[in-house]
C-alpha positions as a printed NumPy array, in Angstrom:
array([[  0.   ,   0.   ,   0.   ],
       [  1.39 ,   3.387,  -0.997],
       [  1.03 ,   6.514,   1.088],
       [ -1.473,   7.833,  -1.454],
       [ -3.533,   4.653,  -1.185],
       [ -3.423,   4.848,   2.611],
       [ -4.756,   8.393,   2.453],
       [ -7.562,   7.453,   0.058],
       [ -8.584,   4.462,   2.166],
       [ -8.537,   6.591,   5.299],
       [-10.705,   9.246,   3.672],
       [-13.253,   6.619,   2.627],
       [-13.247,   5.088,   6.113],
       [-13.852,   8.46 ,   7.766],
       [-16.534,   9.43 ,   5.266],
       [-18.386,   6.198,   5.968],
       [-18.208,   7.047,   9.691],
       [-19.914,  10.385,   9.035],
       [-16.851,  12.629,   9.299],
       [-17.572,  15.652,   7.093],
       [-13.966,  16.766,   6.583],
       [-12.81 ,  13.246,   5.765],
       [-10.177,  14.171,   3.161],
       [ -8.549,  16.976,   5.136],
       [ -8.636,  14.919,   8.337],
       [ -6.935,  12.002,   6.59 ],
       [ -4.214,  14.252,   5.17 ],
       [ -3.618,  16.057,   8.475],
       [ -3.351,  12.805,  10.423],
       [ -1.099,  11.322,   7.766],
       [  1.241,  14.312,   7.93 ],
       [  1.42 ,  13.867,  11.686],
       [  2.057,  10.133,  11.723],
       [  4.721,  10.442,   9.009],
       [  6.271,  13.565,  10.533],
       [  6.157,  15.587,   7.323],
       [  4.644,  18.754,   5.896],
       [  1.803,  18.819,   3.38 ],
       [  4.137,  19.467,   0.463],
       [  6.45 ,  16.667,   1.624],
       [  3.445,  14.368,   1.89 ],
       [  2.609,  14.814,  -1.781],
       [  6.256,  14.292,  -2.747],
       [  6.133,  10.949,  -0.92 ],
       [  2.759,   9.994,  -2.447],
       [  4.111,   6.924,  -4.273],
       [  6.234,   5.557,  -1.427],
       [  5.137,   2.444,   0.477],
       [  3.344,   3.227,   3.731],
       [  5.748,   2.345,   6.591],
       [  4.651,  -0.968,   8.088],
       [  5.829,  -0.047,  11.578],
       [  3.345,   2.868,  11.635],
       [  0.228,   0.939,  10.635],
       [ -1.062,   0.225,  14.159],
       [ -0.595,   3.836,  15.229],
       [ -2.218,   5.057,  12.007],
       [ -5.215,   2.763,  12.489],
       [ -5.682,   3.91 ,  16.095],
       [ -5.649,   7.575,  15.062],
       [ -8.244,   6.953,  12.353],
       [-10.509,   5.12 ,  14.79 ],
       [-10.354,   8.061,  17.202],
       [-11.266,  10.486,  14.403],
       [-14.082,   8.217,  13.225],
       [-15.459,   8.3  ,  16.78 ],
       [-15.671,  12.094,  16.545],
       [-12.523,  13.198,  18.349],
       [-11.084,  16.404,  16.828],
       [ -7.894,  16.01 ,  14.807],
       [ -6.159,  18.566,  17.021],
       [ -6.61 ,  16.449,  20.147],
       [ -5.389,  13.364,  18.31 ],
       [ -2.228,  15.085,  17.059],
       [ -1.943,  17.297,  20.147],
       [ -1.223,  20.369,  18.027],
       [ -2.881,  23.341,  16.37 ],
       [ -1.277,  26.175,  14.368],
       [ -2.217,  29.698,  15.416],
       [ -0.812,  33.066,  14.355],
       [  2.19 ,  31.439,  12.683],
       [  3.036,  29.445,  15.811],
       [  2.356,  25.859,  16.841],
       [  0.4  ,  25.207,  20.016],
       [ -0.029,  22.077,  22.042],
       [ -3.684,  21.367,  22.744],
       [ -5.291,  18.86 ,  25.09 ],
       [ -8.899,  18.224,  26.159],
       [ -8.212,  20.661,  29.025],
       [ -8.307,  23.624,  26.615],
       [-10.333,  24.862,  23.681],
       [ -8.793,  24.405,  20.251],
       [ -7.604,  27.852,  19.048],
       [ -9.712,  29.099,  16.128],
       [ -8.512,  31.109,  13.11 ],
       [-10.955,  33.947,  13.835],
       [ -9.159,  34.646,  17.114],
       [ -6.059,  35.528,  15.109],
       [ -7.96 ,  38.633,  13.949],
       [ -8.362,  39.72 ,  17.575],
       [ -4.62 ,  39.358,  18.124],
       [ -3.934,  41.373,  14.962],
       [ -6.185,  44.22 ,  16.066],
       [ -4.724,  44.355,  19.572],
       [ -1.185,  44.424,  18.136],
       [ -2.154,  47.191,  15.709],
       [ -3.912,  49.423,  18.235],
       [ -1.493,  48.706,  21.071],
       [  1.551,  49.521,  18.944],
       [  0.014,  52.864,  17.999],
       [ -0.968,  53.7  ,  21.575],
       [  2.356,  52.645,  23.148],
       [  4.997,  52.97 ,  20.376],
       [  8.103,  51.284,  21.697],
       [  6.486,  51.104,  25.14 ],
       [  5.785,  48.309,  27.588],
       [  2.055,  48.128,  28.316],
       [  0.861,  45.503,  30.744],
       [ -1.436,  43.041,  28.965],
       [ -3.933,  40.764,  30.705],
       [ -5.356,  37.783,  28.792],
       [ -8.391,  36.765,  30.832],
       [ -9.339,  33.076,  30.609],
       [ -6.262,  32.23 ,  28.566],
       [ -6.866,  28.513,  27.978],
       [ -4.055,  27.213,  25.762],
       [ -2.369,  30.611,  25.908],
       [ -2.972,  31.224,  22.209],
       [ -3.699,  34.954,  22.582],
       [ -1.101,  35.79 ,  25.226],
       [  1.683,  33.713,  23.662],
       [  0.969,  35.2  ,  20.227],
       [  1.048,  38.733,  21.684],
       [  4.302,  37.996,  23.494],
       [  5.857,  36.682,  20.293],
       [  4.649,  39.654,  18.242],
       [  5.449,  42.445,  20.736],
       [  8.742,  41.793,  22.489],
       [  8.607,  44.906,  24.7  ],
       [  5.128,  44.27 ,  26.102],
       [  4.559,  42.84 ,  29.586],
       [  2.237,  39.896,  29.032],
       [  0.197,  38.241,  31.774],
       [ -2.656,  35.761,  31.665],
       [ -5.122,  34.088,  33.993],
       [ -7.314,  31.017,  34.014],
       [ -9.447,  29.314,  36.63 ],
       [ -8.251,  25.911,  35.385],
       [ -4.821,  24.841,  36.628],
       [ -4.693,  22.202,  33.885],
       [ -5.229,  24.898,  31.254],
       [ -2.448,  26.983,  32.808],
       [ -0.094,  24.005,  32.516],
       [ -0.859,  23.832,  28.788],
       [ -0.395,  27.603,  28.399],
       [  2.949,  27.419,  30.211],
       [  4.13 ,  24.657,  27.898],
       [  3.067,  26.672,  24.857],
       [  4.921,  29.744,  26.083],
       [  8.111,  27.706,  26.438],
       [  7.811,  25.921,  23.099],
       [  7.273,  29.249,  21.324],
       [ 10.199,  30.995,  22.982],
       [  8.358,  33.332,  25.352],
       [  8.355,  31.233,  28.51 ],
       [ 10.274,  33.833,  30.518],
       [  8.053,  36.683,  29.322],
       [  4.587,  35.333,  30.067],
       [  3.397,  35.5  ,  33.673],
       [  0.537,  33.141,  34.426],
       [ -1.868,  33.489,  37.344],
       [ -4.424,  31.042,  38.673],
       [ -7.687,  32.762,  39.48 ],
       [-11.191,  33.75 ,  38.486],
       [-11.152,  36.426,  35.785],
       [ -9.623,  39.672,  37.148],
       [ -9.474,  38.718,  40.818],
       [ -5.666,  38.542,  41.   ],
       [ -5.279,  41.964,  39.362],
       [ -7.842,  43.452,  41.724],
       [ -6.238,  41.849,  44.786],
       [ -2.703,  42.874,  43.829],
       [ -3.779,  46.318,  42.585],
       [ -2.136,  45.676,  39.227],
       [ -2.643,  48.419,  36.606],
       [ -3.725,  46.799,  33.328],
       [ -3.134,  48.733,  30.099],
       [ -4.583,  46.177,  27.665],
       [ -7.294,  43.673,  28.546],
       [ -8.101,  40.949,  26.046],
       [-10.409,  37.975,  26.471],
       [-12.092,  35.186,  24.577],
       [-14.366,  34.021,  27.404],
       [-16.999,  31.254,  27.372],
       [-19.959,  32.59 ,  25.362],
       [-22.184,  29.644,  24.429],
       [-25.664,  29.791,  25.963],
       [-26.073,  26.957,  28.466],
       [-29.169,  25.67 ,  26.688],
       [-27.354,  25.506,  23.357],
       [-24.53 ,  23.244,  24.535],
       [-26.441,  19.943,  24.035],
       [-26.966,  20.926,  20.392],
       [-23.33 ,  21.684,  19.586],
       [-21.425,  19.529,  17.122],
       [-20.276,  16.281,  18.782],
       [-16.627,  17.234,  18.187],
       [-17.17 ,  20.263,  20.449],
       [-19.825,  18.995,  22.86 ],
       [-18.15 ,  15.687,  23.682],
       [-14.488,  16.689,  23.608],
       [-13.863,  20.369,  24.339],
       [-14.063,  21.512,  28.003],
       [-17.537,  22.689,  29.017],
       [-15.903,  25.088,  31.488],
       [-14.512,  27.012,  28.518],
       [-17.782,  26.93 ,  26.557],
       [-20.647,  27.68 ,  28.95 ],
       [-21.363,  31.402,  29.1  ],
       [-24.496,  31.147,  31.223],
       [-28.197,  31.322,  30.293],
       [-27.696,  34.047,  27.658],
       [-24.011,  33.426,  26.944],
       [-23.037,  36.847,  28.292],
       [-22.231,  36.112,  31.939],
       [-18.485,  36.58 ,  31.694],
       [-18.597,  39.845,  29.734],
       [-20.736,  41.352,  32.481],
       [-18.461,  40.059,  35.238],
       [-15.282,  41.277,  33.551],
       [-16.671,  44.764,  32.975],
       [-17.885,  44.877,  36.588],
       [-14.442,  43.875,  37.862],
       [-12.766,  46.552,  35.749],
       [-14.239,  49.124,  38.146],
       [-12.263,  47.502,  40.99 ],
       [ -8.885,  48.008,  39.271],
       [ -6.602,  50.972,  40.072],
       [ -7.62 ,  52.358,  36.661],
       [ -9.519,  50.948,  33.69 ],
       [ -7.435,  49.543,  30.816],
       [ -6.943,  51.95 ,  27.935],
       [ -7.611,  49.16 ,  25.423],
       [ -9.986,  46.225,  25.713],
       [-10.754,  43.515,  23.179],
       [-13.321,  40.727,  23.421],
       [-14.17 ,  37.838,  21.145],
       [-17.931,  37.238,  21.078],
       [-20.386,  34.689,  19.773],
       [-22.631,  35.199,  16.788],
       [-25.295,  37.805,  17.545],
       [-23.6  ,  39.058,  20.735],
       [-21.471,  41.927,  19.412],
       [-24.045,  44.713,  19.769],
       [-24.835,  43.784,  23.366],
       [-21.167,  43.59 ,  24.384],
       [-20.44 ,  46.878,  22.59 ],
       [-23.271,  48.546,  24.525],
       [-22.039,  46.961,  27.747],
       [-18.587,  48.497,  27.471],
       [-20.022,  51.766,  26.155],
       [-22.234,  52.031,  29.238],
       [-19.205,  51.458,  31.484],
       [-17.998,  54.873,  30.355],
       [-14.275,  54.102,  30.286],
       [-13.665,  53.997,  26.541],
       [-14.144,  56.723,  23.917],
       [-14.138,  54.574,  20.791],
       [-16.101,  51.319,  20.509],
       [-15.61 ,  49.203,  17.394],
       [-16.854,  45.875,  16.082],
       [-14.565,  43.697,  13.949],
       [-16.038,  41.067,  11.588],
       [-14.364,  37.737,  10.968],
       [-13.548,  36.409,   7.51 ],
       [-17.121,  35.124,   7.163],
       [-18.5  ,  38.606,   7.843],
       [-19.783,  37.697,  11.327],
       [-19.346,  40.415,  13.967],
       [-16.748,  38.589,  16.037],
       [-14.739,  41.067,  18.134],
       [-15.586,  44.145,  20.168],
       [-12.855,  46.694,  20.813],
       [-12.863,  49.603,  23.268],
       [-10.174,  52.314,  23.184],
       [ -9.607,  55.295,  25.452],
       [ -7.979,  58.196,  23.608],
       [ -6.117,  59.722,  26.544]])
């Protein structure tokens, strides 16, 4: 059996199991098991599939056929040009969150040119946002919090593997509580909090509902619990952050924008669409 034939058979097997992205899943898993890139995979298309890898390959395909996300099977997910380790303790970083990182880098660099603003990534999960910001902005002071110690372990590993382990400070705690307790002045607050309505969780895709952590998904009865709590806690800080950025669920942007507008700390409120045109991020900026 050639590598090409193994890929075709795998795609057919996954399709028969009801996996919608059967072809891409087969290719991604094949790249991982062979330890090669996509272009290298095609160059090796006609080679025999290594016999010593067949059991491992079969086990990975069975996990995908059962609905487990590819990222948890391989343990990796690319994000913002970096590679992140992911486990069932953290959400899988999504491409749309890269747009939030881009906007924070853009606005923060203009507001603090050559400066060292203190950044707080609230509910950091895998550390995708905070690690990406640390990699992109070497002079910034990056911190992050999560209520899950297991998630913080993953974030710490990702900081080290992406070369920013000594620059990312991680805190265990609920939202802003550590910053409030320690009277830490935050310049930039960024968060991709849980925003799925509790009643919608049973209807999520099995890949999400059965494998990603509910703690990182459940945003309360209307999905907006954590936005309210974060904005409330901002009033307990020494001063409100000059820049805030939130990722939101579909249909939530207007409410979150009004929430931070009503707080009265930010002069400019903007909504950023994702590549599908969905209002995905809400940004608040104080001019002075």
